Structures are given as structure tokens and as C-alpha cells.
Gaussian input, Z-matrix of N, CA and C with variables (Angstrom, degrees):
# hf/3-21g

backbone

0 1
 N
 C     1     B1
 C     2     B2     1     A1
 N     3     B3     2     A2     1     D1
 C     4     B4     3     A3     2     D2
 C     5     B5     4     A4     3     D3
 N     6     B6     5     A5     4     D4
 C     7     B7     6     A6     5     D5
 C     8     B8     7     A7     6     D6
 N     9     B9     8     A8     7     D7
 C    10    B10     9     A9     8     D8
 C    11    B11    10    A10     9     D9
 N    12    B12    11    A11    10    D10
 C    13    B13    12    A12    11    D11
 C    14    B14    13    A13    12    D12
 N    15    B15    14    A14    13    D13
 C    16    B16    15    A15    14    D14
 C    17    B17    16    A16    15    D15
 N    18    B18    17    A17    16    D16
 C    19    B19    18    A18    17    D17
 C    20    B20    19    A19    18    D18
 N    21    B21    20    A20    19    D19
 C    22    B22    21    A21    20    D20
 C    23    B23    22    A22    21    D21
 N    24    B24    23    A23    22    D22
 C    25    B25    24    A24    23    D23
 C    26    B26    25    A25    24    D24
 N    27    B27    26    A26    25    D25
 C    28    B28    27    A27    26    D26
 C    29    B29    28    A28    27    D27
 N    30    B30    29    A29    28    D28
 C    31    B31    30    A30    29    D29
 C    32    B32    31    A31    30    D30
 N    33    B33    32    A32    31    D31
 C    34    B34    33    A33    32    D32
 C    35    B35    34    A34    33    D33
 N    36    B36    35    A35    34    D34
 C    37    B37    36    A36    35    D35
 C    38    B38    37    A37    36    D36
 N    39    B39    38    A38    37    D37
 C    40    B40    39    A39    38    D38
 C    41    B41    40    A40    39    D39
 N    42    B42    41    A41    40    D40
 C    43    B43    42    A42    41    D41
 C    44    B44    43    A43    42    D42
 N    45    B45    44    A44    43    D43
 C    46    B46    45    A45    44    D44
 C    47    B47    46    A46    45    D45
 N    48    B48    47    A47    46    D46
 C    49    B49    48    A48    47    D47
 C    50    B50    49    A49    48    D48
 N    51    B51    50    A50    49    D49
 C    52    B52    51    A51    50    D50
 C    53    B53    52    A52    51    D51
 N    54    B54    53    A53    52    D52
 C    55    B55    54    A54    53    D53
 C    56    B56    55    A55    54    D54
 N    57    B57    56    A56    55    D55
 C    58    B58    57    A57    56    D56
 C    59    B59    58    A58    57    D57
 N    60    B60    59    A59    58    D58
 C    61    B61    60    A60    59    D59
 C    62    B62    61    A61    60    D60
 N    63    B63    62    A62    61    D61
 C    64    B64    63    A63    62    D62
 C    65    B65    64    A64    63    D63
 N    66    B66    65    A65    64    D64
 C    67    B67    66    A66    65    D65
 C    68    B68    67    A67    66    D66
 N    69    B69    68    A68    67    D67
 C    70    B70    69    A69    68    D68
 C    71    B71    70    A70    69    D69
 N    72    B72    71    A71    70    D70
 C    73    B73    72    A72    71    D71
 C    74    B74    73    A73    72    D72
 N    75    B75    74    A74    73    D73
 C    76    B76    75    A75    74    D74
 C    77    B77    76    A76    75    D75
 N    78    B78    77    A77    76    D76
 C    79    B79    78    A78    77    D77
 C    80    B80    79    A79    78    D78
 N    81    B81    80    A80    79    D79
 C    82    B82    81    A81    80    D80
 C    83    B83    82    A82    81    D81
 N    84    B84    83    A83    82    D82
 C    85    B85    84    A84    83    D83
 C    86    B86    85    A85    84    D84
 N    87    B87    86    A86    85    D85
 C    88    B88    87    A87    86    D86
 C    89    B89    88    A88    87    D87
 N    90    B90    89    A89    88    D88
 C    91    B91    90    A90    89    D89
 C    92    B92    91    A91    90    D90
 N    93    B93    92    A92    91    D91
 C    94    B94    93    A93    92    D92
 C    95    B95    94    A94    93    D93
 N    96    B96    95    A95    94    D94
 C    97    B97    96    A96    95    D95
 C    98    B98    97    A97    96    D96
 N    99    B99    98    A98    97    D97
 C   100   B100    99    A99    98    D98
 C   101   B101   100   A100    99    D99
 N   102   B102   101   A101   100   D100
 C   103   B103   102   A102   101   D101
 C   104   B104   103   A103   102   D102
 N   105   B105   104   A104   103   D103
 C   106   B106   105   A105   104   D104
 C   107   B107   106   A106   105   D105
 N   108   B108   107   A107   106   D106
 C   109   B109   108   A108   107   D107
 C   110   B110   109   A109   108   D108
 N   111   B111   110   A110   109   D109
 C   112   B112   111   A111   110   D110
 C   113   B113   112   A112   111   D111
 N   114   B114   113   A113   112   D112
 C   115   B115   114   A114   113   D113
 C   116   B116   115   A115   114   D114
 N   117   B117   116   A116   115   D115
 C   118   B118   117   A117   116   D116
 C   119   B119   118   A118   117   D117
 N   120   B120   119   A119   118   D118
 C   121   B121   120   A120   119   D119
 C   122   B122   121   A121   120   D120
 N   123   B123   122   A122   121   D121
 C   124   B124   123   A123   122   D122
 C   125   B125   124   A124   123   D123
 N   126   B126   125   A125   124   D124
 C   127   B127   126   A126   125   D125
 C   128   B128   127   A127   126   D126
 N   129   B129   128   A128   127   D127
 C   130   B130   129   A129   128   D128
 C   131   B131   130   A130   129   D129
 N   132   B132   131   A131   130   D130
 C   133   B133   132   A132   131   D131
 C   134   B134   133   A133   132   D132
 N   135   B135   134   A134   133   D133
 C   136   B136   135   A135   134   D134
 C   137   B137   136   A136   135   D135
 N   138   B138   137   A137   136   D136
 C   139   B139   138   A138   137   D137
 C   140   B140   139   A139   138   D138
 N   141   B141   140   A140   139   D139
 C   142   B142   141   A141   140   D140
 C   143   B143   142   A142   141   D141
 N   144   B144   143   A143   142   D142
 C   145   B145   144   A144   143   D143
 C   146   B146   145   A145   144   D144
 N   147   B147   146   A146   145   D145
 C   148   B148   147   A147   146   D146
 C   149   B149   148   A148   147   D147
 N   150   B150   149   A149   148   D148
 C   151   B151   150   A150   149   D149
 C   152   B152   151   A151   150   D150
 N   153   B153   152   A152   151   D151
 C   154   B154   153   A153   152   D152
 C   155   B155   154   A154   153   D153
 N   156   B156   155   A155   154   D154
 C   157   B157   156   A156   155   D155
 C   158   B158   157   A157   156   D156
 N   159   B159   158   A158   157   D157
 C   160   B160   159   A159   158   D158
 C   161   B161   160   A160   159   D159
 N   162   B162   161   A161   160   D160
 C   163   B163   162   A162   161   D161
 C   164   B164   163   A163   162   D162
 N   165   B165   164   A164   163   D163
 C   166   B166   165   A165   164   D164
 C   167   B167   166   A166   165   D165
 N   168   B168   167   A167   166   D166
 C   169   B169   168   A168   167   D167
 C   170   B170   169   A169   168   D168
 N   171   B171   170   A170   169   D169
 C   172   B172   171   A171   170   D170
 C   173   B173   172   A172   171   D171
 N   174   B174   173   A173   172   D172
 C   175   B175   174   A174   173   D173
 C   176   B176   175   A175   174   D174
 N   177   B177   176   A176   175   D175
 C   178   B178   177   A177   176   D176
 C   179   B179   178   A178   177   D177
 N   180   B180   179   A179   178   D178
 C   181   B181   180   A180   179   D179
 C   182   B182   181   A181   180   D180
 N   183   B183   182   A182   181   D181
 C   184   B184   183   A183   182   D182
 C   185   B185   184   A184   183   D183
 N   186   B186   185   A185   184   D184
 C   187   B187   186   A186   185   D185
 C   188   B188   187   A187   186   D186
 N   189   B189   188   A188   187   D187
 C   190   B190   189   A189   188   D188
 C   191   B191   190   A190   189   D189
 N   192   B192   191   A191   190   D190
 C   193   B193   192   A192   191   D191
 C   194   B194   193   A193   192   D192
 N   195   B195   194   A194   193   D193
 C   196   B196   195   A195   194   D194
 C   197   B197   196   A196   195   D195
 N   198   B198   197   A197   196   D196
 C   199   B199   198   A198   197   D197
 C   200   B200   199   A199   198   D198
 N   201   B201   200   A200   199   D199
 C   202   B202   201   A201   200   D200
 C   203   B203   202   A202   201   D201
 N   204   B204   203   A203   202   D202
 C   205   B205   204   A204   203   D203
 C   206   B206   205   A205   204   D204
 N   207   B207   206   A206   205   D205
 C   208   B208   207   A207   206   D206
 C   209   B209   208   A208   207   D207
 N   210   B210   209   A209   208   D208
 C   211   B211   210   A210   209   D209
 C   212   B212   211   A211   210   D210
 N   213   B213   212   A212   211   D211
 C   214   B214   213   A213   212   D212
 C   215   B215   214   A214   213   D213
 N   216   B216   215   A215   214   D214
 C   217   B217   216   A216   215   D215
 C   218   B218   217   A217   216   D216
 N   219   B219   218   A218   217   D217
 C   220   B220   219   A219   218   D218
 C   221   B221   220   A220   219   D219
 N   222   B222   221   A221   220   D220
 C   223   B223   222   A222   221   D221
 C   224   B224   223   A223   222   D222
 N   225   B225   224   A224   223   D223
 C   226   B226   225   A225   224   D224
 C   227   B227   226   A226   225   D225
 N   228   B228   227   A227   226   D226
 C   229   B229   228   A228   227   D227
 C   230   B230   229   A229   228   D228
 N   231   B231   230   A230   229   D229
 C   232   B232   231   A231   230   D230
 C   233   B233   232   A232   231   D231
 N   234   B234   233   A233   232   D232
 C   235   B235   234   A234   233   D233
 C   236   B236   235   A235   234   D234
 N   237   B237   236   A236   235   D235
 C   238   B238   237   A237   236   D236
 C   239   B239   238   A238   237   D237
 N   240   B240   239   A239   238   D238
 C   241   B241   240   A240   239   D239
 C   242   B242   241   A241   240   D240
 N   243   B243   242   A242   241   D241
 C   244   B244   243   A243   242   D242
 C   245   B245   244   A244   243   D243
 N   246   B246   245   A245   244   D244
 C   247   B247   246   A246   245   D245
 C   248   B248   247   A247   246   D246
 N   249   B249   248   A248   247   D247
 C   250   B250   249   A249   248   D248
 C   251   B251   250   A250   249   D249
 N   252   B252   251   A251   250   D250
 C   253   B253   252   A252   251   D251
 C   254   B254   253   A253   252   D252
 N   255   B255   254   A254   253   D253
 C   256   B256   255   A255   254   D254
 C   257   B257   256   A256   255   D255
 N   258   B258   257   A257   256   D256
 C   259   B259   258   A258   257   D257
 C   260   B260   259   A259   258   D258
 N   261   B261   260   A260   259   D259
 C   262   B262   261   A261   260   D260
 C   263   B263   262   A262   261   D261
 N   264   B264   263   A263   262   D262
 C   265   B265   264   A264   263   D263
 C   266   B266   265   A265   264   D264
 N   267   B267   266   A266   265   D265
 C   268   B268   267   A267   266   D266
 C   269   B269   268   A268   267   D267
 N   270   B270   269   A269   268   D268
 C   271   B271   270   A270   269   D269
 C   272   B272   271   A271   270   D270
 N   273   B273   272   A272   271   D271
 C   274   B274   273   A273   272   D272
 C   275   B275   274   A274   273   D273
 N   276   B276   275   A275   274   D274
 C   277   B277   276   A276   275   D275
 C   278   B278   277   A277   276   D276
 N   279   B279   278   A278   277   D277
 C   280   B280   279   A279   278   D278
 C   281   B281   280   A280   279   D279
 N   282   B282   281   A281   280   D280
 C   283   B283   282   A282   281   D281
 C   284   B284   283   A283   282   D282
 N   285   B285   284   A284   283   D283
 C   286   B286   285   A285   284   D284
 C   287   B287   286   A286   285   D285
 N   288   B288   287   A287   286   D286
 C   289   B289   288   A288   287   D287
 C   290   B290   289   A289   288   D288
 N   291   B291   290   A290   289   D289
 C   292   B292   291   A291   290   D290
 C   293   B293   292   A292   291   D291
 N   294   B294   293   A293   292   D292
 C   295   B295   294   A294   293   D293
 C   296   B296   295   A295   294   D294
 N   297   B297   296   A296   295   D295
 C   298   B298   297   A297   296   D296
 C   299   B299   298   A298   297   D297
 N   300   B300   299   A299   298   D298
 C   301   B301   300   A300   299   D299
 C   302   B302   301   A301   300   D300
 N   303   B303   302   A302   301   D301
 C   304   B304   303   A303   302   D302
 C   305   B305   304   A304   303   D303
 N   306   B306   305   A305   304   D304
 C   307   B307   306   A306   305   D305
 C   308   B308   307   A307   306   D306
 N   309   B309   308   A308   307   D307
 C   310   B310   309   A309   308   D308
 C   311   B311   310   A310   309   D309
 N   312   B312   311   A311   310   D310
 C   313   B313   312   A312   311   D311
 C   314   B314   313   A313   312   D312
 N   315   B315   314   A314   313   D313
 C   316   B316   315   A315   314   D314
 C   317   B317   316   A316   315   D315
 N   318   B318   317   A317   316   D316
 C   319   B319   318   A318   317   D317
 C   320   B320   319   A319   318   D318
 N   321   B321   320   A320   319   D319
 C   322   B322   321   A321   320   D320
 C   323   B323   322   A322   321   D321
 N   324   B324   323   A323   322   D322
 C   325   B325   324   A324   323   D323
 C   326   B326   325   A325   324   D324
 N   327   B327   326   A326   325   D325
 C   328   B328   327   A327   326   D326
 C   329   B329   328   A328   327   D327

   B1=1.4340
   B2=1.5504
   B3=1.3111
   B4=1.4556
   B5=1.5423
   B6=1.3071
   B7=1.4878
   B8=1.5305
   B9=1.2967
   B10=1.4449
   B11=1.5176
   B12=1.3057
   B13=1.4557
   B14=1.5410
   B15=1.2874
   B16=1.4466
   B17=1.5273
   B18=1.3171
   B19=1.4469
   B20=1.5158
   B21=1.3342
   B22=1.4732
   B23=1.5007
   B24=1.3407
   B25=1.4685
   B26=1.5171
   B27=1.3120
   B28=1.4717
   B29=1.5237
   B30=1.3423
   B31=1.4694
   B32=1.5182
   B33=1.3199
   B34=1.4590
   B35=1.5248
   B36=1.3172
   B37=1.4620
   B38=1.5571
   B39=1.3157
   B40=1.4565
   B41=1.5262
   B42=1.3164
   B43=1.4806
   B44=1.5171
   B45=1.3473
   B46=1.4706
   B47=1.5393
   B48=1.3210
   B49=1.4690
   B50=1.5339
   B51=1.3143
   B52=1.4533
   B53=1.5161
   B54=1.3211
   B55=1.4613
   B56=1.5289
   B57=1.3184
   B58=1.4622
   B59=1.5086
   B60=1.3452
   B61=1.4422
   B62=1.5210
   B63=1.2945
   B64=1.4820
   B65=1.5315
   B66=1.3086
   B67=1.4653
   B68=1.5040
   B69=1.3302
   B70=1.4484
   B71=1.5290
   B72=1.3306
   B73=1.4644
   B74=1.5275
   B75=1.3217
   B76=1.4744
   B77=1.5156
   B78=1.3249
   B79=1.4529
   B80=1.5109
   B81=1.2932
   B82=1.4529
   B83=1.5130
   B84=1.3402
   B85=1.4589
   B86=1.5229
   B87=1.3005
   B88=1.4515
   B89=1.5134
   B90=1.2961
   B91=1.4416
   B92=1.5280
   B93=1.2851
   B94=1.4709
   B95=1.5365
   B96=1.3116
   B97=1.4615
   B98=1.5490
   B99=1.3202
   B100=1.4499
   B101=1.5148
   B102=1.3264
   B103=1.4602
   B104=1.5222
   B105=1.2999
   B106=1.4462
   B107=1.5131
   B108=1.3417
   B109=1.4870
   B110=1.5298
   B111=1.3018
   B112=1.4663
   B113=1.5274
   B114=1.3134
   B115=1.4483
   B116=1.5167
   B117=1.3122
   B118=1.4738
   B119=1.5067
   B120=1.3209
   B121=1.4878
   B122=1.5201
   B123=1.3028
   B124=1.4721
   B125=1.5046
   B126=1.3304
   B127=1.4611
   B128=1.5409
   B129=1.3238
   B130=1.4835
   B131=1.4991
   B132=1.3178
   B133=1.4501
   B134=1.5173
   B135=1.3252
   B136=1.4518
   B137=1.5265
   B138=1.3427
   B139=1.4846
   B140=1.5256
   B141=1.3379
   B142=1.4475
   B143=1.5455
   B144=1.3248
   B145=1.4553
   B146=1.5297
   B147=1.3469
   B148=1.4678
   B149=1.5258
   B150=1.2980
   B151=1.4659
   B152=1.5259
   B153=1.3389
   B154=1.4608
   B155=1.5173
   B156=1.3186
   B157=1.4747
   B158=1.5164
   B159=1.3607
   B160=1.4690
   B161=1.5330
   B162=1.3140
   B163=1.4693
   B164=1.5292
   B165=1.3252
   B166=1.4476
   B167=1.5284
   B168=1.3261
   B169=1.4303
   B170=1.5438
   B171=1.3258
   B172=1.4775
   B173=1.5301
   B174=1.3258
   B175=1.4778
   B176=1.5024
   B177=1.3248
   B178=1.4663
   B179=1.5322
   B180=1.3364
   B181=1.4555
   B182=1.5074
   B183=1.3213
   B184=1.4832
   B185=1.5272
   B186=1.3253
   B187=1.4699
   B188=1.5356
   B189=1.3151
   B190=1.4456
   B191=1.5503
   B192=1.3194
   B193=1.4695
   B194=1.5030
   B195=1.3115
   B196=1.4517
   B197=1.5281
   B198=1.3101
   B199=1.4605
   B200=1.5196
   B201=1.3220
   B202=1.4386
   B203=1.5177
   B204=1.3160
   B205=1.4796
   B206=1.5290
   B207=1.3208
   B208=1.4577
   B209=1.5148
   B210=1.3099
   B211=1.4414
   B212=1.5224
   B213=1.3278
   B214=1.4590
   B215=1.5109
   B216=1.3261
   B217=1.4656
   B218=1.5125
   B219=1.3258
   B220=1.4507
   B221=1.5152
   B222=1.3094
   B223=1.4593
   B224=1.5238
   B225=1.3095
   B226=1.4616
   B227=1.5185
   B228=1.3191
   B229=1.4820
   B230=1.5100
   B231=1.3334
   B232=1.4515
   B233=1.5342
   B234=1.3219
   B235=1.4635
   B236=1.5197
   B237=1.3158
   B238=1.4641
   B239=1.5012
   B240=1.3183
   B241=1.4499
   B242=1.4933
   B243=1.3137
   B244=1.4659
   B245=1.5324
   B246=1.3258
   B247=1.4685
   B248=1.5188
   B249=1.3243
   B250=1.4585
   B251=1.5309
   B252=1.3206
   B253=1.4666
   B254=1.5089
   B255=1.3325
   B256=1.4521
   B257=1.5363
   B258=1.3304
   B259=1.4692
   B260=1.5307
   B261=1.3191
   B262=1.4809
   B263=1.5273
   B264=1.3153
   B265=1.4868
   B266=1.5192
   B267=1.3195
   B268=1.4618
   B269=1.5051
   B270=1.3036
   B271=1.4904
   B272=1.5302
   B273=1.3262
   B274=1.4717
   B275=1.5387
   B276=1.3072
   B277=1.4705
   B278=1.5030
   B279=1.3094
   B280=1.4854
   B281=1.5225
   B282=1.3063
   B283=1.4758
   B284=1.5232
   B285=1.3364
   B286=1.4658
   B287=1.5212
   B288=1.3058
   B289=1.4606
   B290=1.5321
   B291=1.3278
   B292=1.4608
   B293=1.5314
   B294=1.2916
   B295=1.4642
   B296=1.5200
   B297=1.3383
   B298=1.4412
   B299=1.5180
   B300=1.3319
   B301=1.4770
   B302=1.5362
   B303=1.3132
   B304=1.4981
   B305=1.5063
   B306=1.3237
   B307=1.4552
   B308=1.5276
   B309=1.2998
   B310=1.4748
   B311=1.5114
   B312=1.3108
   B313=1.4645
   B314=1.5332
   B315=1.3218
   B316=1.4708
   B317=1.5308
   B318=1.3194
   B319=1.4685
   B320=1.5117
   B321=1.3239
   B322=1.4631
   B323=1.5129
   B324=1.3285
   B325=1.4574
   B326=1.5079
   B327=1.3095
   B328=1.4591
   B329=1.5219
   A1=108.46
   A2=116.18
   A3=121.43
   A4=110.70
   A5=115.83
   A6=121.76
   A7=113.92
   A8=116.78
   A9=120.29
   A10=116.58
   A11=118.61
   A12=120.31
   A13=109.59
   A14=115.73
   A15=121.45
   A16=111.68
   A17=117.57
   A18=121.79
   A19=112.34
   A20=117.99
   A21=121.31
   A22=110.76
   A23=116.09
   A24=121.00
   A25=111.80
   A26=116.55
   A27=121.06
   A28=110.46
   A29=115.89
   A30=120.39
   A31=110.10
   A32=119.07
   A33=120.93
   A34=109.53
   A35=116.45
   A36=120.39
   A37=109.70
   A38=117.37
   A39=120.62
   A40=110.81
   A41=116.46
   A42=121.26
   A43=111.90
   A44=116.56
   A45=119.99
   A46=112.38
   A47=117.82
   A48=121.21
   A49=110.75
   A50=116.66
   A51=122.16
   A52=107.96
   A53=116.20
   A54=121.06
   A55=111.57
   A56=114.35
   A57=121.35
   A58=111.91
   A59=116.95
   A60=121.68
   A61=116.30
   A62=117.19
   A63=120.93
   A64=110.03
   A65=117.36
   A66=121.14
   A67=110.81
   A68=115.10
   A69=121.87
   A70=109.35
   A71=116.02
   A72=122.25
   A73=107.14
   A74=115.26
   A75=121.22
   A76=109.17
   A77=116.06
   A78=120.94
   A79=110.14
   A80=116.21
   A81=119.63
   A82=109.51
   A83=114.61
   A84=121.76
   A85=108.91
   A86=117.66
   A87=121.08
   A88=111.94
   A89=116.90
   A90=125.78
   A91=107.52
   A92=116.04
   A93=121.85
   A94=113.35
   A95=118.49
   A96=120.33
   A97=111.06
   A98=116.47
   A99=118.50
   A100=113.76
   A101=116.27
   A102=121.87
   A103=110.10
   A104=116.57
   A105=123.57
   A106=115.23
   A107=116.62
   A108=120.88
   A109=112.79
   A110=117.37
   A111=120.78
   A112=110.76
   A113=114.25
   A114=122.25
   A115=112.62
   A116=116.76
   A117=124.08
   A118=112.44
   A119=118.48
   A120=121.37
   A121=111.75
   A122=118.22
   A123=120.55
   A124=113.77
   A125=117.00
   A126=119.51
   A127=109.64
   A128=114.99
   A129=119.37
   A130=111.43
   A131=118.06
   A132=122.19
   A133=111.24
   A134=116.79
   A135=121.40
   A136=110.60
   A137=115.60
   A138=121.36
   A139=110.49
   A140=117.61
   A141=122.78
   A142=110.88
   A143=116.87
   A144=120.11
   A145=110.67
   A146=115.97
   A147=119.04
   A148=112.09
   A149=118.17
   A150=122.31
   A151=109.92
   A152=116.25
   A153=119.86
   A154=111.39
   A155=116.88
   A156=120.62
   A157=112.36
   A158=116.13
   A159=118.94
   A160=114.69
   A161=117.12
   A162=120.08
   A163=111.41
   A164=115.04
   A165=122.30
   A166=107.04
   A167=117.09
   A168=121.42
   A169=111.15
   A170=116.82
   A171=123.34
   A172=107.60
   A173=115.37
   A174=119.90
   A175=115.84
   A176=118.87
   A177=120.59
   A178=109.59
   A179=116.68
   A180=121.31
   A181=109.64
   A182=115.02
   A183=123.16
   A184=108.80
   A185=115.70
   A186=119.91
   A187=112.87
   A188=117.82
   A189=120.69
   A190=108.27
   A191=116.01
   A192=120.12
   A193=114.26
   A194=118.04
   A195=122.08
   A196=108.62
   A197=117.45
   A198=123.29
   A199=109.68
   A200=117.08
   A201=123.15
   A202=107.88
   A203=117.31
   A204=120.37
   A205=110.59
   A206=117.06
   A207=121.48
   A208=110.39
   A209=116.91
   A210=123.25
   A211=109.68
   A212=116.24
   A213=118.08
   A214=112.19
   A215=116.26
   A216=122.91
   A217=112.46
   A218=118.49
   A219=122.39
   A220=110.69
   A221=116.38
   A222=123.33
   A223=108.18
   A224=116.39
   A225=122.24
   A226=112.95
   A227=117.26
   A228=121.75
   A229=114.85
   A230=117.74
   A231=121.94
   A232=110.60
   A233=116.97
   A234=120.00
   A235=106.88
   A236=116.99
   A237=122.16
   A238=112.51
   A239=116.86
   A240=124.27
   A241=107.85
   A242=116.80
   A243=121.92
   A244=110.20
   A245=116.30
   A246=122.49
   A247=108.40
   A248=116.26
   A249=121.98
   A250=110.99
   A251=115.50
   A252=121.90
   A253=108.87
   A254=116.31
   A255=120.20
   A256=113.12
   A257=116.41
   A258=121.06
   A259=110.23
   A260=116.60
   A261=120.83
   A262=113.95
   A263=117.83
   A264=120.27
   A265=111.56
   A266=116.07
   A267=121.28
   A268=112.32
   A269=116.29
   A270=121.75
   A271=112.93
   A272=117.70
   A273=121.41
   A274=112.45
   A275=117.06
   A276=121.38
   A277=113.36
   A278=116.71
   A279=119.11
   A280=112.37
   A281=116.58
   A282=119.48
   A283=110.13
   A284=118.35
   A285=120.48
   A286=111.36
   A287=117.12
   A288=119.84
   A289=110.88
   A290=116.28
   A291=120.24
   A292=111.81
   A293=116.73
   A294=122.25
   A295=110.92
   A296=117.37
   A297=122.06
   A298=111.66
   A299=116.29
   A300=119.39
   A301=109.68
   A302=117.53
   A303=119.69
   A304=109.75
   A305=118.10
   A306=121.97
   A307=110.88
   A308=118.32
   A309=121.43
   A310=111.27
   A311=117.26
   A312=120.50
   A313=108.88
   A314=117.50
   A315=121.11
   A316=111.73
   A317=116.65
   A318=121.13
   A319=112.72
   A320=116.35
   A321=120.77
   A322=117.56
   A323=117.67
   A324=120.90
   A325=107.90
   A326=116.22
   A327=120.78
   A328=111.26
   D1=149.07
   D2=-177.33
   D3=-97.37
   D4=49.59
   D5=173.62
   D6=51.91
   D7=48.66
   D8=172.33
   D9=77.58
   D10=20.84
   D11=178.68
   D12=-87.26
   D13=167.91
   D14=177.85
   D15=-59.36
   D16=-27.98
   D17=177.77
   D18=-57.12
   D19=-32.67
   D20=178.53
   D21=-53.94
   D22=-49.79
   D23=-177.70
   D24=-68.14
   D25=-40.13
   D26=-178.94
   D27=-63.91
   D28=-49.06
   D29=-177.30
   D30=-67.12
   D31=-35.02
   D32=177.68
   D33=-64.33
   D34=-39.79
   D35=179.09
   D36=-66.73
   D37=-42.02
   D38=177.70
   D39=-59.26
   D40=-44.41
   D41=-179.14
   D42=-58.75
   D43=-29.67
   D44=-176.32
   D45=-86.87
   D46=-8.59
   D47=179.45
   D48=-78.07
   D49=156.99
   D50=171.41
   D51=-101.30
   D52=99.01
   D53=179.87
   D54=-111.45
   D55=28.61
   D56=-179.83
   D57=-48.45
   D58=122.60
   D59=175.60
   D60=82.24
   D61=-8.46
   D62=178.40
   D63=-78.26
   D64=132.73
   D65=177.73
   D66=-82.71
   D67=130.30
   D68=-178.47
   D69=-133.60
   D70=132.80
   D71=175.13
   D72=-121.67
   D73=143.89
   D74=-176.18
   D75=-120.18
   D76=144.62
   D77=169.33
   D78=-132.94
   D79=161.29
   D80=178.98
   D81=-149.95
   D82=156.22
   D83=178.36
   D84=-115.98
   D85=140.46
   D86=179.83
   D87=-156.31
   D88=-177.80
   D89=178.31
   D90=-119.88
   D91=103.60
   D92=-172.87
   D93=-71.69
   D94=-12.30
   D95=178.32
   D96=-99.75
   D97=-55.96
   D98=-179.59
   D99=-68.00
   D100=-29.18
   D101=179.80
   D102=-124.74
   D103=41.43
   D104=-176.57
   D105=-64.22
   D106=-23.56
   D107=178.92
   D108=-76.64
   D109=-17.22
   D110=178.80
   D111=-146.82
   D112=47.41
   D113=-179.11
   D114=-61.15
   D115=120.47
   D116=176.41
   D117=55.62
   D118=36.40
   D119=178.76
   D120=-59.06
   D121=-30.36
   D122=-178.86
   D123=-59.26
   D124=-25.81
   D125=177.60
   D126=-55.49
   D127=-45.56
   D128=179.84
   D129=-63.41
   D130=-41.35
   D131=-178.35
   D132=-63.34
   D133=-43.95
   D134=178.61
   D135=-69.78
   D136=-44.09
   D137=178.48
   D138=-56.77
   D139=-46.04
   D140=-177.60
   D141=-63.58
   D142=-41.27
   D143=-179.41
   D144=-62.53
   D145=-47.16
   D146=179.67
   D147=-67.23
   D148=-37.97
   D149=177.99
   D150=-62.47
   D151=-41.05
   D152=179.15
   D153=-62.73
   D154=-30.77
   D155=-179.77
   D156=-79.93
   D157=0.14
   D158=177.62
   D159=98.65
   D160=-0.81
   D161=-179.35
   D162=-64.39
   D163=148.67
   D164=174.28
   D165=-88.12
   D166=108.54
   D167=-173.48
   D168=-83.63
   D169=129.82
   D170=-178.04
   D171=-130.97
   D172=167.77
   D173=171.11
   D174=92.81
   D175=25.86
   D176=175.25
   D177=-63.45
   D178=146.92
   D179=-177.86
   D180=-129.18
   D181=131.12
   D182=177.72
   D183=-60.50
   D184=136.69
   D185=-178.62
   D186=-79.15
   D187=-4.60
   D188=178.24
   D189=-58.55
   D190=137.01
   D191=-179.64
   D192=89.64
   D193=-4.37
   D194=176.50
   D195=-100.89
   D196=146.30
   D197=177.69
   D198=-119.96
   D199=98.92
   D200=-178.69
   D201=-152.46
   D202=166.49
   D203=-177.80
   D204=-90.66
   D205=-51.42
   D206=-174.58
   D207=-153.94
   D208=151.11
   D209=170.06
   D210=-153.93
   D211=132.31
   D212=175.04
   D213=-72.15
   D214=-5.94
   D215=177.05
   D216=-82.90
   D217=1.38
   D218=179.43
   D219=-101.64
   D220=128.61
   D221=174.74
   D222=-134.35
   D223=124.43
   D224=177.79
   D225=55.16
   D226=37.49
   D227=176.58
   D228=83.45
   D229=9.09
   D230=-179.32
   D231=-127.62
   D232=138.54
   D233=166.06
   D234=-69.29
   D235=146.89
   D236=178.40
   D237=-74.75
   D238=2.74
   D239=177.59
   D240=-172.56
   D241=-171.64
   D242=-178.72
   D243=-80.22
   D244=121.53
   D245=176.04
   D246=-100.29
   D247=128.64
   D248=178.39
   D249=-123.07
   D250=143.26
   D251=177.24
   D252=-126.91
   D253=92.14
   D254=-178.62
   D255=-76.11
   D256=-9.92
   D257=-179.25
   D258=-83.86
   D259=-47.59
   D260=-172.56
   D261=-112.20
   D262=-19.20
   D263=-176.48
   D264=-131.82
   D265=36.74
   D266=179.85
   D267=-55.38
   D268=-34.80
   D269=179.73
   D270=-64.01
   D271=-16.08
   D272=-178.76
   D273=-99.56
   D274=-10.81
   D275=-172.66
   D276=-60.26
   D277=-51.79
   D278=-176.18
   D279=-56.71
   D280=-45.71
   D281=-178.56
   D282=-69.23
   D283=-38.57
   D284=177.57
   D285=-62.57
   D286=-42.85
   D287=179.45
   D288=-66.73
   D289=-42.02
   D290=177.85
   D291=-60.33
   D292=-46.93
   D293=179.50
   D294=-63.17
   D295=-41.82
   D296=179.94
   D297=-64.58
   D298=-42.70
   D299=179.27
   D300=-63.29
   D301=-40.80
   D302=176.99
   D303=-63.06
   D304=-40.97
   D305=178.28
   D306=-63.59
   D307=-42.02
   D308=179.35
   D309=-62.72
   D310=-38.39
   D311=177.59
   D312=-62.67
   D313=-44.29
   D314=178.32
   D315=-64.53
   D316=-26.89
   D317=177.37
   D318=-85.91
   D319=5.33
   D320=175.17
   D321=90.39
   D322=13.55
   D323=175.62
   D324=-82.36
   D325=130.39
   D326=-178.16
   D327=-104.22

């Protein structure tokens, strides 16, 4: 739970849905310097809720090129979705989004 935020209710509702076979991609925004110990952790929370509902999760992103300390959104060297840092890496956002959209098309997202 996210300490009593509105996200708690939304994610609980997502978990209760039947999204079997639906493709879902997640992105998150964070600050890799000020919050480097838990950079874009919400990606994992959202990813887990949709996965529990049966969704087919797509859009993992290699952590290469990112500068952060830790994130629970990382599994096996990949973010569970697109991580963006508009505070410290704004100059990389456009290319990251473009590459991710191309990847999602290859993964069958229409």
C-alpha cells in the first residue's frame, strides 16, 4: 500500500479486474538523484497490480544509461516499464519515449 494515497484504491480495483490476455505497458516519472534509493518504485506497484489481474505485461526497459542507486521496479537488469527523469535527464526523455513506443509496437501493442 502507498500509505493511504488514492493509488491504494485504484490499484486494489485493478487487481480485482479480469484483464486476462490484455497487453499493458507501464511508465513512471521520478527523480533519480533526490530519490535515487527508490527511483520510479511506483512502476513495480502498478505493474504488479495489472499482472495480478491477468494482464500480459510488456515494455520492459534496460537500465543501461540510467543513473540511480536502487529501484524495486528493476528485475533482472530491466525496469518493468519506462522510467523517466524530467528533473535530471530531461534531454533523454524524447529518445527514450520514441524507443519505447517502437518497442511496444514490436511487442504487439496497437
